[in-house]
C-alpha positions as CSV (number, residue, x, y, z in Angstrom):
1,X,-2.5,-5.8,18.1
2,X,-1.9,-6.6,14.5
3,X,-3.7,-5.5,11.4
4,X,-4.5,-7.5,8.2
5,X,-2.6,-5.0,6.0
6,X,0.6,-5.0,8.1
7,X,0.3,-8.8,8.5
8,X,0.2,-9.1,4.7
9,X,3.3,-6.9,4.3
10,X,5.2,-9.2,6.7
11,X,4.0,-12.2,4.6
12,X,5.0,-10.5,1.4
13,X,1.6,-9.6,0.0
14,X,-0.4,-6.4,-0.3
15,X,-3.9,-6.8,1.2
16,X,-7.0,-4.7,0.8
17,X,-10.5,-4.9,2.2
18,X,-13.4,-5.7,0.0
19,X,-17.1,-6.5,0.2
20,X,-18.3,-10.1,0.0
21,X,-21.8,-8.9,-1.1
22,X,-20.9,-6.6,-4.0
23,X,-17.2,-7.1,-4.4
24,X,-16.4,-3.4,-4.0
25,X,-12.9,-2.6,-2.6
26,X,-12.8,-0.3,0.4
27,X,-10.5,2.8,0.4
28,X,-9.7,2.3,4.1
29,X,-10.5,-0.2,6.8
30,X,-14.3,0.1,7.2
31,X,-17.1,-1.5,9.2
32,X,-19.6,-1.4,6.3
33,X,-19.2,-1.4,2.5
34,X,-19.0,2.1,0.9
35,X,-21.0,0.8,-2.1
36,X,-23.8,-1.3,-0.7
37,X,-23.6,-0.9,3.1
38,X,-23.0,-4.6,3.8
39,X,-21.0,-5.5,6.9
40,X,-19.7,-8.6,5.3
41,X,-16.2,-7.3,4.5
42,X,-13.0,-9.4,4.2
43,X,-9.4,-9.0,3.2
44,X,-8.1,-10.0,-0.2
45,X,-4.5,-10.4,-1.5
46,X,-3.7,-8.0,-4.4
47,X,-1.6,-9.1,-7.4
48,X,1.0,-6.4,-6.4
49,X,0.9,-4.8,-9.8
50,X,0.1,-1.1,-9.9
51,X,0.4,2.3,-11.7
52,X,2.2,5.2,-10.0
53,X,-0.4,8.0,-9.4
54,X,1.8,10.5,-7.5
55,X,5.5,10.9,-6.5
56,X,7.3,12.8,-3.8
57,X,10.9,13.0,-2.7
58,X,11.3,13.1,1.1
59,X,14.4,15.0,2.2
60,X,13.5,15.6,5.8
61,X,12.6,12.4,7.5
62,X,9.6,12.5,9.9
63,X,11.3,10.5,12.6
64,X,14.8,9.6,13.7
65,X,14.3,6.0,12.4
66,X,13.7,7.2,8.9
67,X,16.7,9.6,8.8
68,X,18.9,6.7,7.7
69,X,16.8,6.4,4.5
70,X,16.6,10.1,3.6
71,X,16.4,11.2,0.9
72,X,13.8,8.7,-0.3
73,X,11.0,8.5,-2.8
74,X,7.4,7.8,-1.8
75,X,4.7,7.1,-4.3
76,X,0.9,6.7,-4.3
77,X,0.2,3.7,-6.5
78,X,-3.1,2.5,-7.8
79,X,-3.3,-1.3,-7.5
80,X,-4.7,-3.1,-10.5
81,X,-7.6,-4.1,-8.3
82,X,-8.5,-0.5,-7.6
83,X,-7.2,0.6,-4.2
84,X,-4.5,3.3,-3.9
85,X,-1.6,2.6,-1.5
86,X,1.5,4.5,-0.4
87,X,4.9,2.9,-0.6
88,X,8.6,3.6,-1.2
89,X,10.0,3.5,-4.7
90,X,13.4,3.9,-6.5
91,X,14.5,7.4,-7.2
92,X,13.3,8.5,-10.6
93,X,9.9,6.9,-10.3
94,X,7.4,8.8,-12.5
95,X,3.6,9.3,-12.6
96,X,2.2,6.6,-15.0
97,X,5.0,4.1,-14.4
98,X,3.9,0.5,-14.1
99,X,5.4,-1.0,-10.9
100,X,5.3,-4.2,-8.9
101,X,5.2,-4.5,-5.1
102,X,8.2,-5.7,-3.2
103,X,8.9,-5.5,0.5
104,X,11.7,-4.3,2.7
105,X,12.5,-5.0,6.3
106,X,12.8,-1.9,8.4
107,X,13.4,-2.4,12.1
108,X,10.7,-4.6,13.4
109,X,8.3,-4.0,10.5
110,X,8.0,-4.5,6.8
111,X,7.6,-1.6,4.4
112,X,6.0,-1.6,1.0
113,X,8.3,-0.7,-1.9
114,X,7.5,-0.5,-5.6
115,X,10.0,-1.5,-8.3
């Protein structure tokens, strides 16, 4: 089973869910809008521009697959449209940096990376 978010990454876009009734973005995949309760939700492509909200350096990879990347930088970035997403970033990324989404192939999937 695929998901609109991961399908978007594979297509080179960051997607987020939003409400057709009130246009509020949703923080996670939801069945009803967090703002108005409407069940009329859809997926929208983001511009890919964001601001770094938090940064962490990962030294100990959570799985064998990620050990080849360690150490690596992860950021929480607030998309210009509002949602906050996690992605990889270049070492030295700092809170407040303006970044743009890019995408990196990793095994059979695509990971979000901010440059």
